[in-house]
C-alpha positions as CSV (number, residue, x, y, z in Angstrom):
1,M,-28.9,-20.1,10.8
2,K,-29.7,-17.8,13.7
3,E,-29.4,-14.1,13.3
4,K,-26.9,-12.3,15.6
5,Y,-27.2,-8.7,16.8
6,N,-24.7,-6.4,18.4
7,D,-24.8,-5.8,22.2
8,P,-25.6,-2.2,23.4
9,T,-22.6,-0.2,24.5
10,S,-22.0,3.2,26.1
11,Q,-21.2,4.6,22.6
12,R,-24.1,2.8,20.8
13,P,-26.8,2.2,23.5
14,E,-29.5,1.2,21.0
15,G,-27.8,-2.2,20.2
16,N,-30.0,-4.4,18.0
17,R,-28.0,-4.0,14.8
18,M,-27.7,-7.2,12.9
19,I,-24.2,-8.5,12.4
20,D,-24.8,-11.9,11.2
21,G,-27.6,-13.9,9.5
22,P,-28.3,-15.8,6.3
23,M,-28.3,-12.5,4.4
24,V,-27.2,-9.2,5.9
25,S,-27.8,-5.9,4.0
26,I,-25.3,-3.1,4.8
27,D,-25.8,0.5,3.9
28,L,-22.2,1.8,4.0
29,S,-23.4,5.5,3.5
30,L,-25.3,5.3,6.7
31,F,-22.4,3.8,8.7
32,M,-20.0,6.3,7.3
33,E,-22.3,9.1,8.4
34,Q,-22.8,7.5,11.8
35,I,-19.1,7.0,12.8
36,R,-18.4,10.7,11.9
37,E,-21.2,11.9,14.2
38,E,-20.1,9.9,17.3
39,N,-18.1,11.5,20.1
40,S,-15.2,9.0,19.5
41,W,-14.7,10.6,16.0
42,K,-15.2,14.2,17.3
43,D,-13.0,13.8,20.3
44,G,-10.5,11.3,19.2
45,K,-8.2,10.4,16.2
46,R,-10.4,7.6,14.7
47,N,-13.7,5.7,15.0
48,A,-14.8,2.2,13.9
49,I,-17.8,0.0,13.7
50,T,-18.1,-3.7,13.2
51,I,-20.7,-4.2,10.4
52,F,-20.5,-7.9,10.1
53,K,-19.1,-10.7,12.4
54,T,-18.8,-14.4,12.4
55,N,-16.0,-16.7,13.7
56,E,-14.5,-16.8,10.1
57,L,-15.0,-13.3,8.8
58,R,-15.2,-9.7,10.2
59,I,-15.9,-6.5,8.3
60,V,-15.1,-3.3,10.2
61,L,-15.5,0.2,8.9
62,I,-12.7,2.5,10.1
63,A,-12.4,6.2,10.0
64,L,-9.2,8.0,10.6
65,H,-8.5,11.8,10.9
66,Q,-5.6,13.1,8.8
67,D,-2.3,12.1,10.2
68,S,-3.8,9.7,12.6
69,E,-2.0,6.2,12.8
70,M,-2.9,2.7,13.7
71,A,0.2,1.6,15.4
72,R,2.2,-1.4,14.2
73,H,0.1,-4.6,14.9
74,I,-0.5,-8.1,13.4
75,A,-4.0,-9.3,12.1
76,D,-5.0,-12.9,13.1
77,G,-6.0,-13.6,9.5
78,I,-5.9,-12.5,5.9
79,I,-7.0,-9.0,5.6
80,N,-8.5,-6.9,2.9
81,V,-8.3,-3.1,3.1
82,Q,-10.6,-1.1,0.7
83,V,-10.5,2.7,0.8
84,L,-13.9,4.4,0.5
85,K,-12.8,8.0,1.2
86,G,-9.5,9.7,1.4
87,R,-5.9,8.4,1.2
88,I,-4.0,6.1,3.5
89,Q,-0.5,4.8,3.8
90,F,-0.2,1.1,4.4
91,M,3.3,-0.1,5.7
92,T,4.9,-3.3,6.2
93,D,8.6,-4.0,6.9
94,Q,9.0,-4.8,3.1
95,K,6.8,-2.3,1.4
96,T,4.8,1.0,1.8
97,V,1.8,1.5,-0.5
98,E,-0.4,4.5,-0.8
99,L,-4.2,3.7,-1.3
100,S,-6.9,6.2,-2.3
101,E,-10.6,5.9,-2.9
102,G,-11.5,2.8,-5.0
103,Q,-8.2,1.1,-4.2
104,M,-7.7,-2.0,-2.1
105,L,-5.0,-4.4,-0.9
106,V,-4.8,-7.8,0.5
107,L,-2.2,-8.9,3.2
108,H,-1.6,-12.4,4.5
109,E,-2.0,-13.1,8.2
110,S,0.7,-12.5,10.8
111,I,2.5,-9.7,8.8
112,P,3.2,-6.7,11.0
113,H,1.8,-3.5,9.5
114,T,0.9,0.1,10.2
115,V,-1.8,2.3,8.8
116,K,-1.6,6.1,8.5
117,A,-4.3,8.5,7.1
118,L,-2.6,10.9,4.7
119,Q,-6.0,12.8,4.8
120,E,-9.3,12.2,6.4
121,S,-10.0,8.6,5.4
122,I,-12.6,5.8,5.7
123,F,-11.9,2.3,4.8
124,L,-13.3,-1.2,5.0
125,L,-11.3,-3.8,6.9
126,T,-12.2,-7.4,6.2
127,I,-10.5,-10.1,8.2
128,A,-10.8,-13.7,7.2
129,T,-9.6,-16.0,10.0
130,S,-8.2,-19.4,9.1
131,L,-9.2,-22.8,10.8
132,R,-5.5,-23.0,11.9
133,N,-5.8,-19.6,13.9
134,K,-9.1,-20.8,15.5
135,Q,-7.4,-23.9,16.6
136,N,-4.4,-21.9,18.1
137,H,-6.8,-19.8,20.1
138,L,-8.6,-22.7,21.7
């Protein structure tokens, strides 16, 4: 398996961060610190960084300021949301759940949902895409 690295961007010009390989070690504390130091966090309502990415699985660290909201959207796979810091509200048409540090939820694909930070929050979003979804995108 070939290792993959992120491309440099205007926000993260250094690039060269491994996002896929036979074994990828991830220091969440460092990433949590990094996203809170970037201008997107200081000047905006949220910030995020993809910390692992393959065709089948993505892991994204997301930080939201208090009262910030990720507008209603649909994920292209089963998702797992794990709160590392703070408290969020996760809403679907059928149910609303509050999650705090150490709590997580799993949501099946194609279910519309909204996420709101009830306080400054950081969470891991894991998206597992199915073979069916990959075929639909071809």
